[in-house]
C-alpha positions in Angstrom: 36.3 -16.4 -4.5 35.6 -16.6 -8.1 32.7 -14.9 -9.2 30.2 -17.1 -11.2 29.0 -15.7 -14.7 25.4 -14.6 -13.3 27.0 -12.4 -10.2 28.5 -10.3 -12.5 27.1 -6.8 -12.8 24.8 -6.2 -16.1 28.1 -4.1 -17.7 30.5 -7.1 -16.9 28.2 -9.4 -18.3 27.7 -7.5 -21.8 31.9 -6.9 -22.5 32.3 -10.8 -21.2 29.3 -11.3 -23.8 31.4 -8.6 -26.2 34.7 -10.5 -26.2 34.8 -13.4 -28.2 33.5 -11.6 -31.1 36.0 -8.6 -30.3 38.6 -11.7 -30.5 37.5 -13.4 -33.3 38.1 -9.7 -35.2 41.2 -9.1 -34.1 42.4 -13.0 -35.2 40.3 -11.8 -38.8 42.1 -8.7 -39.1 46.1 -10.4 -38.7 44.9 -13.1 -41.2 44.0 -10.4 -43.7 47.1 -8.7 -43.0 48.8 -11.6 -44.2 46.8 -12.8 -47.0 45.5 -8.7 -48.5 47.1 -6.3 -46.3 45.1 -3.8 -49.1 42.1 -5.0 -47.8 42.7 -3.8 -44.3 42.6 -0.1 -45.9 38.9 -0.4 -46.8 36.5 1.7 -45.5 34.3 -1.9 -44.9 37.3 -2.6 -42.7 38.0 0.5 -41.2 33.9 0.7 -40.5 33.7 -2.2 -39.3 37.1 -2.1 -36.5 35.4 1.8 -35.9 31.9 0.3 -35.3 33.4 -2.5 -32.8 35.4 -0.7 -30.8 32.7 1.8 -30.0 30.1 -0.7 -29.3 32.6 -3.1 -26.7 33.1 1.0 -25.3 29.6 1.1 -25.1 28.9 -2.2 -23.1 31.2 -0.5 -20.2 29.8 3.3 -20.0 26.5 3.3 -21.1 24.4 2.2 -17.6 22.0 -0.8 -18.8 20.5 -1.6 -15.9 18.6 2.0 -15.9 16.7 0.4 -19.3 14.8 -2.1 -20.5 16.4 -5.6 -20.5 16.2 -5.9 -24.4 17.9 -2.7 -24.3 21.0 -4.0 -24.7 20.4 -6.0 -27.6 21.5 -3.0 -30.0 25.2 -4.3 -29.6 24.5 -7.9 -31.0 22.5 -7.1 -33.4 25.2 -4.2 -34.8 27.4 -6.5 -34.2 25.9 -7.9 -37.0 26.9 -4.5 -38.8 30.9 -5.4 -37.5 30.5 -8.6 -39.3 28.3 -8.1 -42.8 31.7 -4.5 -42.9 34.2 -7.2 -42.5 32.6 -10.0 -45.0 31.6 -7.3 -47.2 35.3 -6.7 -48.0 37.1 -9.3 -47.1 34.7 -12.3 -48.3 37.4 -12.9 -51.3 40.4 -12.9 -49.0 39.7 -14.3 -46.2 37.5 -17.4 -45.9 34.8 -17.6 -43.1 34.4 -14.0 -42.1 30.6 -14.6 -42.5 30.5 -17.6 -39.7 31.6 -14.3 -37.7 27.9 -14.1 -37.4 27.7 -16.7 -34.5 28.9 -14.6 -32.0 26.0 -11.8 -32.0 23.5 -15.0 -32.6 24.8 -17.1 -29.9 24.6 -13.7 -27.6 21.5 -13.4 -27.9 19.9 -16.9 -27.9 22.3 -17.1 -24.5 20.2 -13.9 -23.1 17.3 -15.5 -22.7 15.1 -12.2 -22.9 13.0 -13.4 -25.7 14.0 -16.7 -27.5 11.8 -16.3 -30.7 13.0 -12.9 -31.2 16.7 -14.2 -31.0 15.6 -17.0 -33.6 14.1 -14.5 -35.6 16.7 -11.8 -35.3 19.8 -14.5 -36.0 18.2 -15.4 -39.5 17.2 -12.2 -40.8 20.9 -9.8 -40.0 22.7 -13.3 -41.8 20.7 -13.4 -44.7 21.2 -9.2 -44.6 25.0 -9.6 -44.9 25.1 -12.5 -46.8 22.6 -10.5 -49.3 24.3 -6.9 -49.1 27.4 -7.7 -51.5 24.5 -9.4 -54.0 23.0 -6.1 -54.8 25.7 -3.6 -54.8 27.7 -5.9 -57.2 27.1 -4.4 -61.1 24.6 -5.9 -62.5 21.6 -4.6 -60.7 19.4 -7.5 -59.1 21.0 -10.5 -58.2 19.2 -13.9 -59.9 17.3 -16.3 -57.9 20.3 -18.8 -57.7 22.6 -16.3 -56.3 19.9 -15.1 -53.9 19.8 -19.0 -52.8 23.0 -20.1 -52.6 24.2 -18.7 -49.5 20.7 -19.3 -47.5 22.5 -22.5 -45.5 24.2 -20.3 -43.7 21.6 -18.6 -42.0 19.2 -21.8 -41.8 22.6 -23.1 -39.7 22.8 -19.4 -37.5 18.5 -20.2 -37.2 19.6 -23.9 -35.7 22.6 -22.4 -33.6 20.1 -19.9 -31.9 17.3 -22.6 -31.0 19.9 -25.1 -29.6 21.6 -22.2 -27.6 18.3 -21.1 -26.4 16.9 -24.5 -25.3 20.1 -25.0 -23.5 20.0 -21.7 -22.2 16.5 -22.4 -20.9 17.8 -26.0 -19.5 20.6 -24.9 -17.7 18.4 -21.5 -16.3 15.6 -24.4 -14.9 18.6 -26.5 -13.8 20.1 -23.2 -12.1 16.8 -22.3 -10.3 16.2 -26.0 -8.9 20.2 -25.7 -7.8 19.4 -22.1 -6.0 16.0 -23.7 -4.3 18.1 -26.4 -3.2 20.7 -24.1 -1.9 18.5 -22.2 -0.5 16.6 -26.0 1.4 19.7 -26.8 2.1 21.1 -23.3 3.9 17.5 -23.3 5.8 18.3 -27.1 6.9 21.8 -26.2 8.2 20.0 -23.0 9.8 17.7 -25.3 11.4 20.1 -28.2 12.5 22.1 -25.2 13.8 19.4 -24.3 16.1 18.7 -27.5 17.0 22.3 -28.5 17.8 22.0 -25.5 20.1 18.8 -26.0 21.7 20.0 -29.4 22.8 23.1 -28.6 24.0 21.0 -25.3 26.1 18.9 -28.2 27.4 21.4 -31.1 27.8 23.5 -28.3 30.0 20.2 -26.9 31.5 18.9 -30.7 33.0 20.1 -32.0 36.2 20.9 -34.9 34.5 23.7 -36.7 33.1 23.2 -37.6 29.9 25.8 -39.5 27.6 25.3 -41.4 24.0 27.3 -44.2 22.6 28.2 -45.5 18.9 27.4 -49.3 18.0 31.6 -49.3 18.6 31.4 -47.9 22.3 32.8 -44.0 20.9 31.5 -41.4 22.9 29.5 -39.4 20.1 27.6 -37.1 23.0 28.1 -36.1 26.9 27.0 -33.3 28.9 28.7 -31.7 31.5 26.8 -33.1 34.4 28.2 -36.4 33.0 31.6 -35.5 32.5 31.1 -34.9 36.6 29.9 -38.3 37.2 32.6 -39.7 34.9 35.2 -37.8 36.9 34.0 -39.0 40.6 34.2 -42.5 39.0 37.6 -42.2 37.9 37.0 -41.9 34.0 38.7 -39.8 32.0 36.7 -40.7 29.1 33.5 -42.4 28.1 34.5 -45.8 28.0 34.7 -47.1 31.8 36.1 -50.8 31.2 38.8 -49.7 33.2 39.4 -52.5 36.1 40.4 -49.0 38.5 36.7 -47.5 37.8 34.9 -46.4 41.2 31.9 -48.0 40.3 30.2 -49.9 43.4 27.1 -52.2 43.8 24.1 -51.1 46.6 26.0 -51.9 49.3 28.4 -48.9 48.1 31.4 -51.4 48.6 32.2 -54.2 46.0 33.1 -53.2 42.8 30.8 -53.5 40.0 32.8 -55.7 36.8 33.3 -54.6 33.7 30.7 -56.8 31.8 27.8 -55.5 34.5 28.8 -51.9 34.4 25.7 -49.7 32.5 27.5 -48.8 29.9 28.8 -52.3 28.8 25.5 -53.4 29.4 23.7 -50.9 26.6 26.6 -52.0 24.1 24.7 -55.5 24.6 21.7 -54.0 23.2 20.1 -54.3 26.5 17.4 -51.7 27.7 16.8 -51.2 31.1 15.5 -48.5 33.7 16.3 -47.5 37.3 19.6 -49.4 37.5 21.4 -48.0 40.7 25.0 -48.1 41.1 27.3 -46.3 43.3 30.4 -43.9 42.3 33.3 -42.4 44.1 34.5 -42.9 47.5 34.2 -41.6 50.9 32.2 -38.7 51.6 31.8 -38.2 47.7 30.2 -40.7 47.0 27.1 -40.5 45.1 24.3 -43.3 43.9 23.2 -43.0 40.3 19.8 -44.4 38.6 20.7 -45.1 35.5 18.5 -46.0 32.1 19.5 -47.0 28.5 18.0 -47.2 25.2 19.2 -48.8 22.2 19.0 -46.9 18.9 18.3 -48.7 15.5 19.2 -47.1 11.9 17.7 -49.4 9.5 17.3 -52.2 12.0 21.2 -52.3 12.7 22.1 -51.2 15.9 23.7 -47.7 15.9 24.3 -47.8 19.5 22.8 -46.4 23.2 22.0 -43.2 24.9 22.4 -43.4 29.3 20.7 -40.7 31.3 22.2 -40.8 34.9 20.2 -39.4 37.9 21.1 -38.8 41.2 19.0 -40.3 43.9 22.0 -40.4 47.0 19.5 -38.6 49.2 16.3 -40.0 48.0 18.5 -43.5 48.9 19.9 -42.3 51.9 16.3 -41.6 53.0 15.0 -44.8 52.2 17.8 -46.5 53.9 17.4 -43.9 57.1 13.2 -45.3 57.1 14.3 -48.9 56.9 16.4 -48.4 59.4 14.1 -46.2 61.5 11.1 -48.9 60.8 13.3 -52.2 61.7 14.7 -50.3 65.0 11.8 -49.3 65.9 10.1 -52.5 65.7 12.7 -54.7 67.5 12.1 -51.9 70.8 8.4 -52.6 70.3 8.3 -56.3 69.8 9.5 -56.9 73.3 7.8 -54.8 75.9 4.6 -56.3 73.5 5.6 -59.7 74.1 5.6 -59.4 77.9 2.1 -57.3 78.0 0.7 -60.5 76.0 2.2 -62.9 78.2 0.9 -61.0 81.2 -2.6 -60.4 79.5 -2.3 -64.2 78.4 -1.5 -65.1 82.4 -4.7 -62.6 84.0 -7.1 -63.9 81.2 -6.3 -68.1 82.1 -6.2 -67.3 85.7 -9.3 -69.6 87.8 -9.4 -65.8 89.7 -10.0 -63.3 86.7 -13.8 -66.0 86.4 -14.7 -64.1 89.9 -14.6 -60.1 88.0 -17.3 -58.9 87.1 -18.0 -59.6 83.4 -17.2 -56.4 81.9 -13.6 -56.1 82.9 -12.9 -60.0 81.7 -14.5 -58.2 78.1 -11.9 -55.7 78.3 -9.0 -57.6 79.1 -9.7 -59.9 76.4 -10.0 -56.9 74.2 -6.6 -55.8 75.6 -5.8 -59.0 74.5 -6.8 -58.8 71.1 -5.4 -55.5 70.0 -1.7 -56.9 71.4 -1.8 -59.8 69.8 -3.1 -57.3 66.2 -0.4 -54.8 66.9 2.5 -57.9 68.0 1.4 -59.1 64.1 1.8 -55.4 63.2 5.3 -55.4 63.8 6.2 -58.8 62.9 4.8 -57.3 59.5 7.2 -54.4 59.7 10.2 -56.3 60.8 9.4 -58.7 57.6 9.1 -55.8 55.4 12.5 -54.2 57.1 14.6 -57.2 56.5 13.5 -58.0 53.2 13.9 -61.7 53.5 11.5 -64.3 54.2 12.4 -67.7 56.0 10.0 -70.9 54.7 9.2 -73.9 56.7 7.9 -75.9 54.1 6.0 -79.3 54.3 3.0 -81.4 52.9 -0.1 -79.3 52.9 -3.8 -79.0 52.6 -4.0 -76.2 51.2 -8.1 -76.4 51.1 -8.4 -77.0 54.9 -6.4 -73.3 55.0 -8.6 -72.0 52.8 -11.3 -72.8 55.1 -10.0 -72.1 58.2 -9.3 -68.5 56.4 -12.7 -68.1 55.8 -13.6 -68.8 59.1 -11.8 -66.7 61.2 -12.9 -63.5 58.2 -17.0 -64.1 58.3 -17.3 -62.2 61.6 -16.0 -59.4 60.0 -17.5 -59.9 56.9 -20.8 -60.5 58.8 -20.3 -56.8 60.9 -19.7 -54.9 57.0 -22.7 -57.2 55.1 -20.1 -58.8 52.8 -21.1 -62.5 51.6 -18.4 -65.3 51.4 -18.1 -67.7 49.0 -16.2 -70.1 48.2 -15.3 -72.0 45.3 -12.7 -74.7 46.4 -11.6 -78.2 45.3 -12.2 -80.5 48.6 -8.8 -81.5 49.2 -5.6 -79.8 48.0 -2.0 -80.5 48.8 0.7 -78.7 48.2 4.5 -78.8 49.6 4.1 -74.8 51.1 4.6 -73.2 54.6 1.3 -73.4 55.9 1.6 -70.4 58.2 3.0 -68.4 55.3 0.0 -69.3 53.2 -2.6 -68.5 55.7 -0.7 -65.5 56.0 -1.8 -64.6 52.1 -5.1 -65.3 52.7 -6.0 -63.4 55.4 -4.5 -60.7 53.9 -5.8 -61.1 50.6 -9.3 -61.8 52.5 -9.0 -58.6 54.8 -8.3 -56.5 52.0 -11.2 -57.7 50.2 -13.1 -57.4 52.7 -12.4 -53.9 53.6 -12.3 -52.5 50.3 -16.1 -53.9 50.1 -17.2 -51.3 52.8 -20.8 -51.0 51.4 -21.2 -54.9 51.1 -20.6 -57.2 48.3 -19.7 -60.6 48.1 -16.0 -61.9 48.1 -15.1 -65.2 46.1 -12.4 -67.5 47.5 -11.5 -69.9 44.1 -8.3 -72.5 44.7 -7.8 -75.4 42.4 -4.7 -77.1 40.9 -3.6 -75.6 37.1 -0.7 -77.3 34.8 1.3 -78.3 37.6 0.6 -74.8 40.1 -1.6 -74.4 43.1 -3.5 -71.5 42.0 -5.7 -68.9 44.9 -7.7 -66.3 43.4 -10.1 -64.2 45.6 -12.4 -61.9 44.2 -14.4 -58.9 45.4 -16.9 -56.4 44.7 -15.5 -53.7 46.4 -14.2 -50.2 45.0 -11.6 -51.1 42.9 -8.1 -49.3 41.8 -7.7 -46.6 39.1 -5.3 -47.6 36.3 -2.4 -44.9 38.4 -2.9 -47.0 41.7 -2.7 -49.8 40.2 1.3 -49.5 39.5 2.3 -49.2 43.0 -0.2 -51.2 44.2 2.6 -53.5 45.8 4.8 -50.4 46.9 5.5 -50.4 50.8 3.2 -48.1 52.6 1.2 -46.9 50.0 -2.4 -46.7 50.4 -5.1 -45.9 47.1 -6.8 -42.4 47.0 -9.8 -44.3 47.0 -8.5 -45.9 50.6 -8.0 -42.8 51.7 -11.3 -41.2 50.9 -13.3 -44.0 52.6 -10.7 -43.5 55.8 -10.5 -47.8 55.6 -8.0 -48.5 57.9 -4.0 -49.9 57.1 -0.4 -49.4 56.7 0.1 -50.3 52.9 2.1 -53.3 54.3 -0.1 -56.5 53.5 0.0 -56.8 50.2 4.0 -56.0 49.6 4.3 -58.8 52.0 2.3 -61.0 50.4 4.0 -60.5 47.3 7.4 -61.4 49.0 5.8 -65.1 50.6 4.2 -65.6 46.8 7.7 -65.3 45.4 9.9 -67.0 48.2 7.5 -70.3 47.3 8.6 -69.1 43.6 5.5 -68.0 42.6 3.9 -64.9 41.3 0.9 -62.8 42.0 -1.2 -60.8 39.6 -4.3 -58.8 39.8 -7.0 -57.0 37.7 -9.3 -54.3 39.4 -11.8 -51.4 38.0 -13.0 -48.4 39.6 -16.4 -49.6 41.5 -16.4 -53.1 39.8 -13.8 -54.8 42.5 -10.7 -56.3 42.2 -9.5 -60.1 41.4 -6.1 -61.3 43.4 -4.8 -64.4 41.9 -1.8 -66.1 43.5 0.6 -69.2 41.6 2.6 -71.3 43.2 4.3 -74.8 42.3 2.6 -77.5 43.8 6.2 -79.3 44.4 9.4 -78.2 45.0 
């Protein structure tokens, strides 16, 4: 690699600085030999030649690094003596010998060690070498005009020294800036390298498949886990547009169309979470939950990052739970139906009236609890099947609200909860009356249960922008922000409810949400711990 001047050792820098004068003197000697050979034998020329050779050798021989930085200035200063010897003897034969002084002037100015001293020395030494012949000529002291005549050259040398010093100063400052920039770049490159290694380590450590694609769909990053997922899906590169890719929907059988595959959706700048697909076939088939986030640079789409999490075990566990709930519910419903039927026969039988009162009460309690258990089984079946069948008819919802309040009032009175109704007198809508009654019963039951220390429950019903609006507000225990995120999750019960030992299985709101959405409506709520909750149902008045 070629070294820069400032990267050379001090001795080599001095030799390089001396070489221009050495070469110029050699050229001057050749010219002198051609035009005035007799001058070569003069004492001045011999002195200049010997001194130049000695100074050139001293550049290499003397250990200048041991001395002060300005010690080597003795060489350019003595170079003026070399130029003076040549000029003294050859000024009449060779024109321009005095301009050889520019080399030591340049040397001292370019060194940057002491700019002002370099200017003064350059001016003084140049003046002396030009005046020396005047003081040695026959006739004694030279006239004033003779002294002034050559002074333009020293001023020129002074100007050259100032220009060279300025250039050196700018060059040095620029070099320092470049060195600083280079240091910053090296530090940035080192930091980038370290971050790259850290990113690689993190990507290879996490048990999640990660890939990134640019705006053209080319894969720019993929960890080993995702390469395994791609191999399982029959993909050899980052693209999954091939029709033979083994990517399936939730049923594990139906292939996902190329346009609906996660990477293709990501290329349409979609951001999504927890999209589940199955990849592979047979026993090695795995369920992957995919998340994608779009990347933008200066407002333009720059690609997407996708994360693939293996959720096979969780999906299988959920399916097993649903199958278990469905199976148990079916098995329970048959004997419960039989029990309730026989209890109805016993309670309605005329002979039952002759039994003692406490036995009749016991039969009625058994009947109510069996019916309640059958309702719970029905809820489990509805939840497990995930289907909701509606039988719509023109219904007075206001009457459904009054019936629901009448049914809930004994439970509310028992725990000191006041029920209030802010409802329209008549409110007709095309709904499934049994299912809407179930919604009202679930919301009222929760509002009463979650007000264990008394309070107030208010039911509101009205028309609003073509919708049927039902609201159930309570002043009970409320929910935290963390609990609110899972309120519509199957079998979820809040921490407050668990601490208060309030009975329930966590299905009421799930079923309520399913009923409302089956009607084409939506359910929302607001809640605050210690201040109660308000659930709002909006259902279209007509289909």
